[in-house]
N, C-alpha and C positions, 0 to 999 in steps of 0.2 A: 503494499500500500502504498508505504514510505517513499517506494520509488518510483510510483507511478507521481505521486504529488511533486515530488522534485522535478519529475519529466515536464509534467503540465507548468509549473513553474517557469522551466527552462524554455519551454516554446513559448509562453505569453510573453514573457521578456524578451524574445526576438520578435515579436508581432507589437512591442511595444505595450502590453495590457494596462492594467488598471492598476497592477502593484509598483508602477513606479521604476522596474527594471531598468535601466538601460549599458547597453552594450559598452565597452570603453572605445573610444576614438582609436581608428588606426594613428601610429606612432609616424609623426613627421620624419619626413628626409630628411639628416643633419650634414652640412659641411663636410666633407672629409679634410678632417686636420691632420698636422704632422707632413703634409707632402712636401717635399724638399729635393734639389737637384742632389743626381748622386754623384757626390763626392769623390769618384775612383780616379784609377787612370785616364778614363776617357774624355773626362774634363781639363785633365792635364794638357792630352793630347790637340785636343777643341783649342786650348789658351793657347797654346805656341802654336799651333796652325796661323791662329787668329795674326799672330806678333810676326813671323813670317811672311804672311800676305799681306800686309800692311807693308814690312820693309821691303821687299820683294816689289810692289806697285810704285813704292817712292823711288827707288833704285831705274825702275823702267821707265818714269815719268819725270825721270830727274829733278824731285820734287826738296834734295838736300834733307829728308827728315828720317832717312831710314835709319840711321844711328841712335838719332832722338828718340824713335820708333820704339827701338830694343832694349835703349837703355831705362826708358820710362818704365815700359813691362816690369824689368830688373826690380827696377826701384818697387817697383810696385807688390812684388811677389815678397822682397824682403819687409817692406811697412807692412803690408797688411796679415804679416806672418807673424812679427812683434805684435802688432796690435792684436791680435789672436790670443796670443797669447797670456796679455796683459789685461784685456778687458775685463778679463773676470776679477781681476783684482779688482781695479777702480771703479768697476762699478757698484760693489758694494758700500760706498757712501760718497753723498752727495758734495760731500769738500772736494774730493778726492777726482769726484767727474767733472766738479768745477773747475780746478786744476786742467782737468788735463782738454776742455775747450777751449780754454786761456793758450794751451799750447798750441791747438790747432787754428787759431785767430793767429798767435805767433807764424807760425811756418806758412801759413796763409799771405803775410803781410810779406814779409821775405820772399816769396818764392814772385808774387804780385811786383815785389817792389826792382826785381832782378829784371822782370819785364822792361819795367820801366826806363830805367837809370841805373848809370852804375855809382852816382853820386850817394851819397849817404843822406840827405833830402830824401830819400827814395821811400826809408823811415814813415814818412808821413803817411804811405798808403794805411796803415793800420788804420786810421781815423773811419774811410769809407767799409772798410773790409768789416770792422768794428761796430759802426754804429746803426747799422740796421739788426746781423741776426741777435746781439747780447740784449737787447733792450725787449724783443719781437720774443724770444725764448722764455726770459723773465717775465714779461706778465703771459705769456701763454701757460705758465706753471703755476705762478700766482693766480690766474681765471680756473684752474683745476681742466684745460686742457690736453696738456702735458701732466704724465703724472712723478712726484718731485722722485724720482730714482736717475740712477745714473744709465741702466737700460735704457731710459726712454729718452732723455734730455740729450746725452751724446749723441745720439745718429738724429736727431734732430738738426742741432746745432751745427752740427758736421754737412750736412745736407746747404744748408743755411749759409754758411762761411764759404763753403765749397763756389757756391752759387754768386755768393759778393765778388769774391777771389777773381773769379771767371769774367765778371762786369767790369771791374778796376783795370784788371789786364786791358783786356778791350779797349774800351773807352779811353786808358790812358796812351797806347799804342797808335790806336786812329789819332788824336788829336795831335801828339809827337809829331805822326809824317805828317798831317794835314799843316803846324805849325810850320814845320820843314820846308813845304813844297809851296805856301804860299807864304813864304815870309815877306815879301814884296807888299800885299793886301794890309798886312798889318803895321807895315812900316808907313802904309799909307795913310791908314787911319790914325796914327799915331800924329802923324803931320798936321791931321786935321782934329786934332784937340784932342781925342781918345783917350781916354787911361787906359795905362798897359792891361789891365783885369779886361776890359773892354774892348777895347782893338784885339785882342787872344781868343774873349768869349762868340764874340763875331762871328770868327773863321771856326775854332772849336769846337761849339757846341753842336751844329747839326751831325758831325762826324761822331761825336762823341756816343749821339743818340742812337747808331745803329749797332752799338751792345747791345742794346734790350732786343733787338730783332728774333735770337733767338728765344728767348721767355715767353717773349709774347708767340712766336710761332706757335711753341713747344702749348702754349695755357692754349692757343685755339683751336688747334685739331688735338688735342689729347681724345683719345679713343676711337678718336675718326682714324688717323693713321698712326697717333702711337702710344702704346699703354708703357707709360712709366714706369723707372724701378722702384716706387715708394708702393705702386698697386700688385706690381709682378709679385714684389717682396711678401707681401700680405698676404696674398694667395698664395704663393709656397709655402707661409706659413701655417695658413690654416682658416683666415680670416674669412668672409662671407665678401662675397661680388659688392654688395652693398657697404659693407665696411671699408673695404679696401678701395671705394671708389670715391666715398667721402674725408677719407685721409689724402687721399690724392691730391684731390681738392683744393684742401685747406695745405697741403707744400705748395702746389703749382703757384695759389696768389698770392702765399709768403715769400715764394721764391722773388717774383715778381716786384713784391715791395722794396724787399731789401737789395735787390739787383738796381733798382729804380735810385734808391736811395745813395746805394756805393755809386752810380754814374756820376748823379747831380752832387753830390762832392768831388769824385775824381777832377769833374769840370772846373771846380773854385779852387784845388790845390792845384792844377794844371798852370790855369789862366793868371795866377796871384802869383805864381813864381816860386810855391812853397817848393813843389816837387820840381825839380831842373833835369826837363829832360834833354 
């Protein structure tokens, strides 16, 4: 008898009977987490082939960058290897993470300064490289957007510092070349009563603005032409596409902001003669 009652109860539950019993909903599919690239011999071979391809094409096209490509790749191997060994220790404390961010700013400033000038005035470029990323990261942490942990702060700061460094180097080199090529126009403006800063700005500003073209194009075409690193990295790490897209959008607009600040400050530094090119 009890078996028949149990059977009728199960049948009633399946039909949505008056007993109010409902079946549990099917579990929603979850995103597969922990998907990563296979960091084995195949990855090393692919990286080596990419470097050889870059060097070979540079040689065939006589671009003069073959040696630089090989040396850059070698430095990347050493530096990433060292960072990979140290990062586990650095991220344990927010203080050591902040010191590591300052180290990144110093290395970025040194790299960009060498691109612009051999004069010691090149160290002024630390201003455009730091003025955007450091306040932005501090505000993100204070606002709760980025967790106050080293594993979150260091990558965020690294992306922004790298973008500011690239924009500073491109803007500075473009302005230097333009001011040299159009020196006569600068002197003509000075003869008309322009201040040195104003005479230089009239010539250098349009060329410096070209340094923002990569950031603008990447922001315009994201998702249609390119899938940037933050998006792909989060997907490989197990995040959902929506989460990855939101983070990538934030990274892109932050990069555009800090690079714009970097270019504007670089224009002032060069045109005022603080950085002697």
